[in-house]
C-alpha positions in Angstrom: 76.7 71.7 62.6 75.3 75.2 61.5 75.8 76.9 64.9 79.9 75.2 64.7 80.2 76.5 61.2 79.4 80.0 62.1 81.1 80.3 65.1 84.2 79.4 62.9 83.6 82.2 60.9 82.8 85.1 63.6 86.1 83.6 66.0 88.4 81.2 64.0 91.1 82.0 66.9 88.6 79.9 69.2 89.5 76.4 70.1 85.8 74.3 69.7 85.2 71.3 71.2 82.1 69.1 69.8 80.5 66.8 72.5 78.4 64.2 71.6 77.7 60.2 72.0 79.4 59.8 68.6 82.1 62.3 68.2 84.4 62.9 65.4 88.0 63.7 65.3 88.7 66.6 68.3 85.3 65.9 69.8 84.5 64.1 72.9 81.9 61.5 74.1 79.3 63.3 75.8 75.5 61.7 76.5 72.7 63.3 77.6 71.4 59.7 78.9 74.6 58.7 80.6 75.2 61.6 83.2 78.2 60.0 84.3 79.9 61.6 80.8 79.1 64.7 80.7 81.5 66.6 83.9 84.6 65.2 82.0 83.0 65.9 78.6 82.4 69.4 79.5 86.0 69.5 81.8 88.2 73.2 81.1 85.8 74.8 78.9 85.2 78.1 78.9 81.8 78.5 77.4 79.3 75.7 77.0 75.9 75.4 74.8 73.4 73.2 75.5 71.1 72.1 72.6 68.3 70.0 73.8 67.9 66.3 72.2 64.8 65.4 70.3 63.6 63.0 72.5 60.1 63.9 73.1 59.3 61.5 76.0 57.6 63.4 78.9 60.3 64.5 80.8 63.1 63.4 78.9 64.4 67.0 78.1 64.0 68.2 81.2 65.9 65.3 82.7 68.7 65.7 80.3 69.2 69.5 80.3 68.9 69.3 84.4 72.1 66.8 84.5 74.1 68.4 81.5 73.6 71.7 83.5 74.7 70.1 87.1 77.7 68.4 85.0 78.9 71.9 83.9 78.6 73.3 86.9 80.5 70.5 88.5 82.7 70.7 85.9 83.6 74.6 86.3 82.7 75.6 83.0 82.6 79.6 83.0 79.4 80.5 81.1 76.3 78.0 80.1 74.3 78.7 77.1 70.7 77.0 77.1 68.9 76.8 73.9 65.4 76.9 75.1 61.7 77.6 74.0 59.7 80.6 73.8 57.0 80.9 76.5 58.6 78.1 78.4 56.2 79.6 81.4 53.3 79.0 79.1 49.9 78.4 80.9 49.2 75.6 78.2 49.6 72.3 79.8 52.5 71.0 78.3 55.4 68.0 79.2 57.5 70.2 76.5 57.0 73.3 78.2 57.5 71.7 81.7 60.9 70.5 80.5 62.4 73.9 79.2 60.9 75.7 82.3 62.9 73.1 84.4 66.0 73.2 82.4 65.6 77.5 82.5 65.3 77.4 86.5 68.2 74.9 86.8 70.8 76.9 84.6 70.3 79.8 86.4 72.1 78.4 89.2 75.4 78.5 87.1 77.8 81.3 87.9 77.4 82.9 84.4 74.4 82.1 81.9 72.5 82.9 79.4 69.2 81.6 78.0 67.8 81.8 74.4 64.2 80.8 73.4 63.7 79.1 70.1 60.2 79.9 68.3 58.6 77.7 66.1 60.6 76.7 62.9 59.8 77.9 59.4 61.8 74.8 58.3 59.0 72.5 60.3 55.8 74.4 58.8 56.8 73.5 55.5 57.5 70.4 56.2 54.0 69.9 57.5 52.6 71.7 54.8 54.3 69.7 52.0 53.4 66.5 53.7 49.7 67.0 53.3 49.1 70.0 51.6 46.9 71.3 54.6 48.4 73.2 57.8 45.9 72.3 60.4 45.1 73.7 63.6 42.6 74.1 66.6 41.9 77.4 65.8 42.6 80.7 63.9 46.2 82.0 65.6 49.0 84.0 64.9 52.7 82.7 65.0 56.1 84.6 64.4 57.9 81.4 62.8 62.1 81.6 62.6 64.1 80.2 60.3 66.7 77.7 62.1 69.8 78.8 60.3 68.4 82.4 62.0 68.8 80.7 65.0 72.1 79.3 64.7 73.6 82.3 63.7 72.4 84.3 66.5 73.5 81.2 68.7 76.8 81.6 67.4 76.6 85.4 67.7 75.6 85.2 71.7 78.5 82.5 72.4 81.4 84.6 70.8 79.9 88.0 71.8 80.3 89.4 75.4 77.6 91.1 77.4 75.0 88.4 77.5 75.3 87.0 80.8 72.3 86.6 82.7 70.1 87.2 79.9 67.2 85.6 78.1 66.4 86.3 74.4 63.4 85.5 72.3 64.5 84.1 68.9 61.6 85.0 66.6 61.0 85.8 63.0 60.6 89.3 61.5 56.1 89.3 61.7 53.2 87.0 62.8 51.4 84.9 60.2 48.0 84.1 60.3 46.7 80.8 59.1 45.7 81.9 55.9 49.2 84.2 55.4 51.3 81.0 56.5 49.3 79.0 54.2 49.8 81.3 51.2 53.6 82.1 52.5 54.9 78.3 52.3 52.5 77.8 49.1 54.9 81.1 47.2 58.1 79.6 48.5 57.4 76.2 47.4 55.3 76.7 44.1 52.8 73.8 46.0 49.3 74.7 46.6 48.5 75.0 50.6 45.5 75.8 52.8 44.8 76.6 56.3 42.0 74.3 58.3 41.0 75.1 61.9 39.1 71.6 62.8 39.1 72.0 67.0 41.0 70.1 69.4 39.2 66.9 69.2 39.2 66.5 65.5 43.1 67.5 65.7 43.5 64.8 68.0 41.7 62.0 66.3 43.2 62.7 63.0 46.7 62.4 64.7 45.7 59.1 66.4 45.0 57.2 63.4 48.4 58.1 62.4 49.5 55.5 64.8 51.8 58.3 66.8 52.4 57.8 70.4 50.0 59.2 72.9 52.3 61.4 74.3 53.4 62.4 71.0 49.5 63.4 70.1 48.9 65.4 73.0 52.4 67.4 72.7 51.1 68.6 69.0 47.9 69.4 70.2 49.4 71.3 73.4 51.6 72.8 70.8 48.4 74.3 68.9 46.9 75.1 71.8 49.8 77.3 72.6 49.6 79.0 69.2 46.4 79.8 70.0 47.0 81.3 73.4 49.7 83.7 71.8 53.2 81.8 73.3 54.8 82.2 69.9 53.1 85.6 68.2 55.7 87.5 70.2 58.0 89.3 67.7 61.4 90.3 68.8 64.5 91.9 67.4 66.7 89.5 69.3 68.0 87.7 66.5 69.3 90.9 64.6 70.9 92.0 68.2 73.0 88.3 68.5 73.1 87.8 64.6 73.9 90.8 63.3 71.8 90.5 60.5 67.7 90.5 60.6 65.4 87.7 61.0 64.0 85.9 57.5 60.7 85.8 56.8 59.2 82.6 55.1 60.2 81.5 52.0 
């Protein structure tokens, strides 16, 4: 919804067509898990933004996005915008990274395309910190956490703007945070004491396992921490400012 609100503000004369499994007034029915609904939903659209679902089952997001891209091409959509993830070509084994890599490869078949890669959300970091008061990691790392609202504004800026065909953008925050720095930033922003602890991969896996999480989700959460250590989320760019017209915000 944040993207839609921003588009309305930036381009009030454009006709917006929300697409979801349960569309409201003026929307269209389109379900990632029912690919047969997508071509009709995308018919007549000049520009289409594909936002991935929250389905973290191995292979789910990749299959959904590939089907959506194929449907967009079949429907003759003029320009397909894909919300992907930073470092989709990560060297760290990850079902999620694989899904976004496959989706990026597919969207490049569209006549006109733009890839926008989201970083790790600041809001998710804050939620993790407030849940237990400790930010856990497998080792020290640096991450350029990005605000969810900044990503939304950047997406809207790309969609209503021109000159983005064939471009790939990495949407990051304005700086990286070490473990201690992110804990201090969240504590300052929330008024709640927060610590950072590097516990190692095996220990983190054991801690997550006792929470009765599905095995594939434990694997993905540990893989995400490995991607932090590998530096996949450490790149700082000015792409948010370039697309949104305003600089990316730091934590807090």
